[in-house]
Every structure is written in structure tokens, then in C-alpha cells.
KEFIDREN-43200 format. One record per residue (C-alpha): x, y, z; chain; residue number from 1. Coordinates in steps of 0.02 Angstrom, whole numbers, plus 50000, padded with zeros to 5 digits. Example, Ala and Ser with C-alpha at 12.3 -4.5 7.8 and 13.67 -1.06 7.14 Angstrom:
<rs>
{r {50615 49775 50390} 'A' 1};
{r {50684 49947 50357} 'A' 2};
</rs>
This chain:
<rs>
{r {49575 49319 50551} 'A' 1};
{r {49662 49424 50683} 'A' 2};
{r {49625 49608 50704} 'A' 3};
{r {49802 49652 50650} 'A' 4};
{r {49793 49550 50490} 'A' 5};
{r {49776 49678 50352} 'A' 6};
{r {49785 49680 50163} 'A' 7};
{r {49794 49861 50102} 'A' 8};
{r {49795 49810 49920} 'A' 9};
{r {49688 49824 49763} 'A' 10};
{r {49612 49652 49733} 'A' 11};
{r {49535 49602 49567} 'A' 12};
{r {49415 49462 49616} 'A' 13};
{r {49358 49347 49477} 'A' 14};
{r {49203 49241 49511} 'A' 15};
{r {49160 49094 49399} 'A' 16};
{r {49005 48986 49381} 'A' 17};
{r {49016 48859 49520} 'A' 18};
{r {48905 48824 49671} 'A' 19};
{r {49044 48888 49785} 'A' 20};
{r {49008 49062 49718} 'A' 21};
{r {48879 49074 49857} 'A' 22};
{r {49027 49105 49974} 'A' 23};
{r {49091 49256 49877} 'A' 24};
{r {48988 49390 49968} 'A' 25};
{r {49074 49333 50129} 'A' 26};
{r {49241 49333 50037} 'A' 27};
{r {49215 49512 49977} 'A' 28};
{r {49169 49564 50153} 'A' 29};
{r {49324 49479 50227} 'A' 30};
{r {49438 49563 50099} 'A' 31};
{r {49361 49734 50129} 'A' 32};
{r {49373 49710 50317} 'A' 33};
{r {49558 49674 50295} 'A' 34};
{r {49579 49842 50208} 'A' 35};
{r {49575 49789 50025} 'A' 36};
{r {49492 49881 49882} 'A' 37};
{r {49394 49748 49787} 'A' 38};
{r {49340 49752 49606} 'A' 39};
{r {49230 49604 49558} 'A' 40};
{r {49229 49530 49383} 'A' 41};
{r {49104 49389 49353} 'A' 42};
{r {49085 49265 49213} 'A' 43};
{r {48909 49258 49138} 'A' 44};
{r {48883 49087 49217} 'A' 45};
{r {48923 49155 49391} 'A' 46};
{r {48762 49257 49386} 'A' 47};
{r {48666 49094 49409} 'A' 48};
{r {48742 49073 49582} 'A' 49};
{r {48761 49248 49657} 'A' 50};
{r {48689 49418 49612} 'A' 51};
{r {48796 49566 49559} 'A' 52};
{r {48689 49678 49671} 'A' 53};
{r {48751 49594 49830} 'A' 54};
{r {48932 49598 49773} 'A' 55};
{r {48927 49779 49716} 'A' 56};
{r {48847 49831 49880} 'A' 57};
{r {48984 49747 49982} 'A' 58};
{r {49128 49803 49870} 'A' 59};
{r {49056 49977 49840} 'A' 60};
{r {49104 49958 49657} 'A' 61};
{r {49002 49909 49505} 'A' 62};
{r {49020 49725 49462} 'A' 63};
{r {49084 49694 49284} 'A' 64};
{r {49044 49548 49169} 'A' 65};
{r {49042 49599 48986} 'A' 66};
{r {49182 49671 48881} 'A' 67};
{r {49057 49802 48824} 'A' 68};
{r {48912 49865 48931} 'A' 69};
{r {48768 49918 48822} 'A' 70};
{r {48628 50031 48880} 'A' 71};
{r {48489 50120 48785} 'A' 72};
{r {48583 50212 48649} 'A' 73};
{r {48752 50197 48738} 'A' 74};
{r {48897 50076 48751} 'A' 75};
{r {49048 50077 48867} 'A' 76};
{r {49203 49968 48857} 'A' 77};
{r {49268 49882 49013} 'A' 78};
{r {49455 49898 48983} 'A' 79};
{r {49530 49732 49037} 'A' 80};
{r {49707 49800 49022} 'A' 81};
{r {49667 49946 49137} 'A' 82};
{r {49583 49829 49262} 'A' 83};
{r {49735 49713 49264} 'A' 84};
{r {49855 49859 49286} 'A' 85};
{r {49747 49930 49427} 'A' 86};
{r {49759 49770 49529} 'A' 87};
{r {49897 49732 49654} 'A' 88};
{r {49840 49552 49650} 'A' 89};
{r {49710 49446 49561} 'A' 90};
{r {49607 49311 49644} 'A' 91};
{r {49490 49191 49553} 'A' 92};
{r {49370 49110 49676} 'A' 93};
{r {49290 48995 49644} 'A' 94};
{r {49400 48935 49502} 'A' 95};
{r {49302 48800 49411} 'A' 96};
{r {49378 48657 49311} 'A' 97};
{r {49317 48745 49153} 'A' 98};
{r {49402 48910 49195} 'A' 99};
{r {49563 48825 49249} 'A' 100};
{r {49568 48732 49082} 'A' 101};
{r {49542 48894 48985} 'A' 102};
{r {49679 48979 49085} 'A' 103};
{r {49799 48835 49051} 'A' 104};
{r {49781 48845 48862} 'A' 105};
{r {49755 49033 48848} 'A' 106};
{r {49573 49044 48794} 'A' 107};
{r {49508 49221 48810} 'A' 108};
{r {49320 49221 48782} 'A' 109};
{r {49258 49333 48922} 'A' 110};
{r {49309 49486 49023} 'A' 111};
{r {49379 49385 49168} 'A' 112};
{r {49497 49284 49058} 'A' 113};
{r {49550 49442 48966} 'A' 114};
{r {49598 49517 49134} 'A' 115};
{r {49694 49359 49180} 'A' 116};
{r {49793 49362 49018} 'A' 117};
{r {49835 49546 49046} 'A' 118};
{r {49884 49527 49230} 'A' 119};
{r {50063 49559 49281} 'A' 120};
{r {50022 49557 49467} 'A' 121};
{r {50023 49398 49575} 'A' 122};
{r {49876 49285 49529} 'A' 123};
{r {49790 49165 49649} 'A' 124};
{r {49657 49035 49614} 'A' 125};
{r {49543 48946 49737} 'A' 126};
{r {49487 48788 49645} 'A' 127};
{r {49312 48723 49679} 'A' 128};
{r {49230 48572 49597} 'A' 129};
{r {49166 48398 49635} 'A' 130};
{r {49282 48258 49687} 'A' 131};
{r {49297 48165 49521} 'A' 132};
{r {49321 48327 49425} 'A' 133};
{r {49462 48379 49540} 'A' 134};
{r {49544 48207 49531} 'A' 135};
{r {49533 48201 49342} 'A' 136};
{r {49705 48196 49263} 'A' 137};
{r {49663 48341 49146} 'A' 138};
{r {49615 48453 49292} 'A' 139};
{r {49769 48406 49392} 'A' 140};
{r {49879 48435 49241} 'A' 141};
{r {49801 48606 49212} 'A' 142};
{r {49830 48656 49393} 'A' 143};
{r {50011 48598 49388} 'A' 144};
{r {50040 48692 49226} 'A' 145};
{r {49970 48852 49301} 'A' 146};
{r {50080 48829 49454} 'A' 147};
{r {50232 48813 49340} 'A' 148};
{r {50181 48978 49262} 'A' 149};
{r {50177 49065 49430} 'A' 150};
{r {49994 49052 49478} 'A' 151};
{r {49968 49021 49664} 'A' 152};
{r {49835 48900 49725} 'A' 153};
{r {49732 48911 49883} 'A' 154};
{r {49648 48747 49928} 'A' 155};
{r {49539 48657 49889} 'A' 156};
{r {49489 48579 50054} 'A' 157};
{r {49408 48414 50099} 'A' 158};
{r {49227 48421 50149} 'A' 159};
{r {49048 48397 50093} 'A' 160};
{r {49026 48434 49908} 'A' 161};
{r {48873 48486 49807} 'A' 162};
{r {48851 48305 49749} 'A' 163};
{r {48836 48248 49929} 'A' 164};
{r {49005 48162 49922} 'A' 165};
{r {49142 48194 50048} 'A' 166};
{r {49315 48232 49982} 'A' 167};
{r {49433 48357 49902} 'A' 168};
{r {49362 48496 49795} 'A' 169};
{r {49277 48610 49920} 'A' 170};
{r {49329 48793 49905} 'A' 171};
{r {49423 48859 50054} 'A' 172};
{r {49323 48968 50173} 'A' 173};
{r {49327 49157 50142} 'A' 174};
{r {49428 49199 50298} 'A' 175};
{r {49553 49060 50261} 'A' 176};
{r {49575 49128 50084} 'A' 177};
{r {49599 49304 50152} 'A' 178};
{r {49727 49245 50280} 'A' 179};
{r {49825 49152 50146} 'A' 180};
{r {49826 49306 50034} 'A' 181};
{r {49890 49411 50178} 'A' 182};
{r {50025 49284 50217} 'A' 183};
{r {50077 49272 50035} 'A' 184};
{r {50077 49458 49998} 'A' 185};
{r {50121 49536 50166} 'A' 186};
{r {50186 49400 50281} 'A' 187};
{r {50344 49364 50182} 'A' 188};
{r {50399 49545 50187} 'A' 189};
{r {50579 49583 50232} 'A' 190};
{r {50506 49710 50354} 'A' 191};
{r {50422 49576 50462} 'A' 192};
{r {50484 49602 50641} 'A' 193};
{r {50596 49748 50589} 'A' 194};
{r {50596 49912 50685} 'A' 195};
{r {50553 50059 50572} 'A' 196};
{r {50561 50242 50624} 'A' 197};
{r {50451 50364 50527} 'A' 198};
{r {50431 50551 50551} 'A' 199};
{r {50279 50642 50484} 'A' 200};
{r {50191 50809 50475} 'A' 201};
{r {50252 50986 50508} 'A' 202};
{r {50335 51065 50657} 'A' 203};
{r {50275 51225 50740} 'A' 204};
{r {50408 51345 50804} 'A' 205};
{r {50335 51464 50933} 'A' 206};
{r {50346 51653 50916} 'A' 207};
{r {50237 51680 51069} 'A' 208};
{r {50105 51574 51158} 'A' 209};
{r {49985 51598 51010} 'A' 210};
{r {50086 51619 50851} 'A' 211};
{r {50212 51504 50769} 'A' 212};
{r {50316 51475 50612} 'A' 213};
{r {50255 51320 50521} 'A' 214};
{r {50216 51245 50351} 'A' 215};
{r {50073 51163 50257} 'A' 216};
{r {50122 50980 50282} 'A' 217};
{r {49970 50872 50318} 'A' 218};
{r {50067 50717 50374} 'A' 219};
{r {49971 50607 50251} 'A' 220};
{r {50127 50537 50169} 'A' 221};
{r {50209 50488 50333} 'A' 222};
{r {50051 50409 50400} 'A' 223};
{r {50029 50309 50239} 'A' 224};
{r {50207 50246 50260} 'A' 225};
{r {50175 50199 50441} 'A' 226};
{r {50017 50100 50400} 'A' 227};
{r {50100 50009 50254} 'A' 228};
{r {50256 49966 50354} 'A' 229};
{r {50151 49899 50497} 'A' 230};
{r {50046 49798 50376} 'A' 231};
{r {50206 49714 50317} 'A' 232};
{r {50245 49661 50495} 'A' 233};
{r {50362 49801 50549} 'A' 234};
{r {50362 49875 50723} 'A' 235};
{r {50336 50058 50683} 'A' 236};
{r {50388 50208 50785} 'A' 237};
{r {50292 50356 50714} 'A' 238};
{r {50346 50529 50772} 'A' 239};
{r {50225 50659 50710} 'A' 240};
{r {50207 50846 50718} 'A' 241};
{r {50037 50930 50743} 'A' 242};
{r {49915 50845 50622} 'A' 243};
{r {49732 50794 50622} 'A' 244};
{r {49761 50614 50574} 'A' 245};
{r {49737 50449 50664} 'A' 246};
{r {49831 50284 50655} 'A' 247};
{r {49743 50118 50636} 'A' 248};
{r {49868 49976 50644} 'A' 249};
{r {49911 49907 50817} 'A' 250};
{r {50096 49890 50772} 'A' 251};
{r {50113 50080 50759} 'A' 252};
{r {50174 50169 50916} 'A' 253};
{r {50139 50353 50897} 'A' 254};
{r {50232 50497 50979} 'A' 255};
{r {50161 50673 50958} 'A' 256};
{r {50279 50822 50960} 'A' 257};
{r {50263 51005 50917} 'A' 258};
{r {50433 51081 50882} 'A' 259};
{r {50587 51029 50783} 'A' 260};
{r {50684 51012 50945} 'A' 261};
{r {50553 50892 51016} 'A' 262};
{r {50554 50791 50855} 'A' 263};
{r {50744 50782 50857} 'A' 264};
{r {50747 50722 51038} 'A' 265};
{r {50617 50588 51007} 'A' 266};
{r {50702 50530 50847} 'A' 267};
{r {50874 50521 50928} 'A' 268};
{r {50806 50413 51068} 'A' 269};
{r {50732 50286 50947} 'A' 270};
{r {50858 50286 50805} 'A' 271};
{r {50993 50174 50882} 'A' 272};
{r {50875 50024 50885} 'A' 273};
{r {50802 50060 50714} 'A' 274};
{r {50838 49960 50555} 'A' 275};
{r {50757 50086 50438} 'A' 276};
{r {50723 50270 50467} 'A' 277};
{r {50609 50363 50345} 'A' 278};
{r {50605 50549 50379} 'A' 279};
{r {50455 50618 50286} 'A' 280};
{r {50417 50758 50410} 'A' 281};
{r {50429 50938 50349} 'A' 282};
{r {50538 51000 50491} 'A' 283};
{r {50560 51188 50505} 'A' 284};
{r {50736 51243 50457} 'A' 285};
{r {50725 51400 50567} 'A' 286};
{r {50647 51449 50732} 'A' 287};
{r {50632 51615 50825} 'A' 288};
{r {50789 51649 50926} 'A' 289};
{r {50683 51726 51065} 'A' 290};
{r {50508 51670 51112} 'A' 291};
{r {50393 51790 51201} 'A' 292};
{r {50313 51725 51360} 'A' 293};
{r {50156 51828 51326} 'A' 294};
{r {50055 51863 51172} 'A' 295};
{r {50132 52003 51072} 'A' 296};
{r {50007 52143 51047} 'A' 297};
{r {49962 52204 50875} 'A' 298};
{r {50017 52382 50917} 'A' 299};
{r {50190 52320 50966} 'A' 300};
{r {50301 52360 50819} 'A' 301};
{r {50400 52209 50761} 'A' 302};
{r {50544 52276 50657} 'A' 303};
{r {50626 52106 50634} 'A' 304};
{r {50607 51926 50689} 'A' 305};
{r {50776 51852 50731} 'A' 306};
{r {50790 51670 50679} 'A' 307};
{r {50912 51531 50718} 'A' 308};
{r {50932 51363 50632} 'A' 309};
{r {50850 51207 50700} 'A' 310};
{r {50947 51046 50718} 'A' 311};
{r {50965 50946 50557} 'A' 312};
{r {50895 50777 50611} 'A' 313};
{r {50930 50693 50444} 'A' 314};
{r {51113 50748 50444} 'A' 315};
{r {51135 50684 50622} 'A' 316};
{r {51064 50514 50571} 'A' 317};
{r {51185 50510 50424} 'A' 318};
{r {51313 50445 50547} 'A' 319};
{r {51214 50282 50550} 'A' 320};
{r {51292 50116 50591} 'A' 321};
{r {51321 49980 50464} 'A' 322};
{r {51159 49895 50409} 'A' 323};
{r {51046 50042 50452} 'A' 324};
{r {50949 50118 50308} 'A' 325};
{r {50909 50302 50299} 'A' 326};
{r {50775 50373 50184} 'A' 327};
{r {50748 50559 50165} 'A' 328};
{r {50629 50671 50070} 'A' 329};
{r {50666 50823 49962} 'A' 330};
{r {50529 50946 49917} 'A' 331};
{r {50598 51059 49782} 'A' 332};
{r {50536 51199 49670} 'A' 333};
{r {50689 51221 49558} 'A' 334};
{r {50839 51118 49504} 'A' 335};
{r {50746 50973 49582} 'A' 336};
{r {50855 50824 49535} 'A' 337};
{r {51020 50913 49562} 'A' 338};
{r {50967 50975 49734} 'A' 339};
{r {50899 50804 49783} 'A' 340};
{r {51058 50713 49730} 'A' 341};
{r {51165 50837 49825} 'A' 342};
{r {51058 50811 49981} 'A' 343};
{r {51069 50622 49959} 'A' 344};
{r {51259 50628 49957} 'A' 345};
{r {51281 50765 50087} 'A' 346};
{r {51175 50678 50217} 'A' 347};
{r {51233 50500 50181} 'A' 348};
{r {51062 50434 50131} 'A' 349};
{r {51023 50266 50054} 'A' 350};
{r {50870 50332 49963} 'A' 351};
{r {50791 50502 49936} 'A' 352};
{r {50612 50535 49885} 'A' 353};
{r {50599 50689 49775} 'A' 354};
{r {50437 50778 49745} 'A' 355};
{r {50410 50947 49665} 'A' 356};
{r {50281 51078 49702} 'A' 357};
{r {50279 51108 49514} 'A' 358};
{r {50185 50944 49487} 'A' 359};
{r {49995 50960 49500} 'A' 360};
{r {49924 50846 49635} 'A' 361};
{r {50092 50825 49723} 'A' 362};
{r {50159 50895 49886} 'A' 363};
{r {50069 50960 50039} 'A' 364};
{r {49885 50933 50074} 'A' 365};
{r {49845 50814 49930} 'A' 366};
{r {49792 50632 49942} 'A' 367};
{r {49904 50600 49792} 'A' 368};
{r {50089 50622 49760} 'A' 369};
{r {50210 50612 49614} 'A' 370};
{r {50387 50566 49664} 'A' 371};
{r {50556 50513 49599} 'A' 372};
{r {50656 50384 49697} 'A' 373};
{r {50844 50411 49691} 'A' 374};
{r {50962 50283 49769} 'A' 375};
{r {51141 50300 49831} 'A' 376};
{r {51208 50259 49658} 'A' 377};
{r {51107 50407 49589} 'A' 378};
{r {50988 50292 49495} 'A' 379};
{r {50822 50381 49476} 'A' 380};
{r {50649 50301 49459} 'A' 381};
{r {50507 50416 49409} 'A' 382};
{r {50336 50364 49473} 'A' 383};
{r {50172 50429 49401} 'A' 384};
{r {50044 50528 49500} 'A' 385};
{r {49966 50404 49621} 'A' 386};
{r {49885 50396 49791} 'A' 387};
{r {49999 50422 49941} 'A' 388};
{r {49955 50244 49995} 'A' 389};
{r {50025 50180 49829} 'A' 390};
{r {50178 50292 49845} 'A' 391};
{r {50207 50215 50017} 'A' 392};
{r {50201 50042 49939} 'A' 393};
{r {50330 50092 49808} 'A' 394};
{r {50447 50170 49938} 'A' 395};
{r {50438 50020 50053} 'A' 396};
{r {50460 49898 49908} 'A' 397};
{r {50624 49987 49871} 'A' 398};
{r {50671 49992 50056} 'A' 399};
{r {50644 49805 50069} 'A' 400};
{r {50765 49774 49925} 'A' 401};
{r {50894 49888 50002} 'A' 402};
{r {50874 49803 50171} 'A' 403};
{r {50895 49631 50092} 'A' 404};
{r {51055 49686 50002} 'A' 405};
{r {51122 49765 50162} 'A' 406};
{r {51112 49602 50260} 'A' 407};
</rs>
């Protein structure tokens, strides 16, 4: 698995009772290394082959098996619906002949199968069993039925089996499974090979060599967008104001700027070759008309600070060429939707991301955000409060659809 192969997704990993379960600690490690959050759900029989302690240590989450966990004088319900909704994808590995048969006919007699029946995300299975079991017509029919219903299969491979025989039925290796998940979920993205321009963070407009006009933007939203776009195969140009954040993906080329003028210059240079521009930076609307060359002393009376407007980068990009997509952000405190729709139309945007400082957990400084996506036809989609990484996924999912329609 290459260093740039990443899977920034929530993975619900189901482990069933087969000898191949001994590979699952390595599978959890490979998924986590690729950037996934992993929640393990085991069948009771899987405990005979691998311990929950190892899996919980590697996933950094408690391993779940029972619908209800009972302790001394207490009981807690493991909500299978919540688990299925949490997941971006579900993987069952190993998937035994018994579990595949239950899936095919809809039996729901444990937590793992309850999660499977509740899942609306993509589901993958990695079958693992002995040669005759895999060749059996019932097993093959069950696998084909699951494929017809949208379940994706990974493997099995040929190799040495628990019986000592050589043949089909061996579960694919953990890194091969991880690579196939990445290819299935990320590699088919419409953003693969596409140039994406993203701006992030605040700008600082100097008053003197020490002081500046700025805002509270942390840059977290823009950086989340950059990482997600790169994970989908895009070549990302990230232009960022002063922030204390780092990038991780090798397909992100970062340019650091300080002022609105510097951000505008850098954006203008890169925009002509860009397929999608997402301007999430909180660019200052005003800057001091005159900047002092020396620090202004406290005793110097400042009766007024003359300001002049900065260049409107988003409006300039509104003159985009055919096929280019332009996504802007609107941070509002009143008349939110009306102001956002007016900005969308005025600046010739394809999509605007509205968030309000009136929503708890949204806006500057938080790891979460609550946004509304409004497209050029004024269709609005309200998203719940979620992590900025998940918001980035939602924005880029919409951008992919718009890009596909634009071609």
C-alpha cells in the first residue's frame, strides 16, 4: 500500500468465526494506517479465533458483540441502527459461508447481522472458507445473490487453506483488502487527476509592523477540504493565510500568504488551470489605507483608522470559463439564506456553503460545523452538525456531481 493511499472514512468492520480472523488485527492496523476510523463488531464465534482486547487496542474503540452489554447491575444497548448510520462503509472480513447464507436470506440473530440489515452505506465482504465450502452451489448462489443486491466482494484468493488443501477460499491479505477498499471508495472519484484550488484561514491586514486587522478563522474547514480532495485523487493547490495547521497528503501543494492582496495574487495565478475552486478563506473585506513603517506608540492619539476595500477574489473568479466550478462560503449572522442566495447569484457561483454563527458548534475555531449547501438553482440542503472532515466529504460529494454534469 503506497504512502499516498488513504481512506479517511468511518469503517464498520464485522468479524465472523473463521480461522482467517487471525488476520484481522493486521487488517485493523492497515485501515487505521490509511486514515480510517474503525469500529469492530464481532460475532460470538469470532471470539474463538481473535481476542477483542487486541482489536480494541488497535482500533482505539471498544469491540462490540452483544445487542445488550450487561454488567453488574447495569445494561447498555448497542444501537445497531446508530452504528450503521455512523459508518461510511461496512466490511465483513472474514465472511464465512454461514454468515453469507444468513445475509442472503435476511436472518438477523446477532449484532453484526443487525448492523448489516440497517446499513445504507456501501457494504463489502471478504469471503473465507475451505475449498469445497466455497465451491458449493449454495455458497456460490448466496454470493451471487448478495452481489445482485449491491454487496461488493473482495477475494477470496487461491492458496493454502486450513484443511491443508490448496485452492480458492483463502481470505485476501489485509493490505490487499485495504487497497481494494481505497480503489472502490476513493479511486473512482470524479476528482481523480483534477486540479482543485482551495483557500483557507484568515488574512492579516497590517496597521503597523506589529498590529493587524484580522479574524478568528482557524483554517480547519479549508484544510479538511484539501485533505479530502487529495484523498480522492485531486491535485490540490492550497493557499492559506496565517494558521497553525499542517497538511499530510503528498498531493497537496501549500502556499502560505498573509494579506488579502497576497492571497488574491496567488489565487489568480493558479485559477486559470483549475477545474474547481473552493474559497473557504475568511478574507478581510477592508485593510488600512496607510500602513505605518514603525510601531505606533500607545501615547500617539489615533482619532480614526482609514480603511479601503480589499480585492474581491470570489467576484473576480466569477468570470470563470465554461466547465470551471466555483464554490464559495457565506458566514452570516442574520437573514442567512437570503444573503447567501444573493451572494451566490451576484458572484456567479455554482455552489455556496452557508454557515451561521447562530448555530452552536459552527463557525470559527470549532472542529465541527453545521452548513447548508445551496446550488445555482437555489436548491438548499441542510446538513446536521458534524465534524469538519464530514462536512468536507459532503461538499466534495456535491462538487463531484456538479463536475460530472458540467462535462
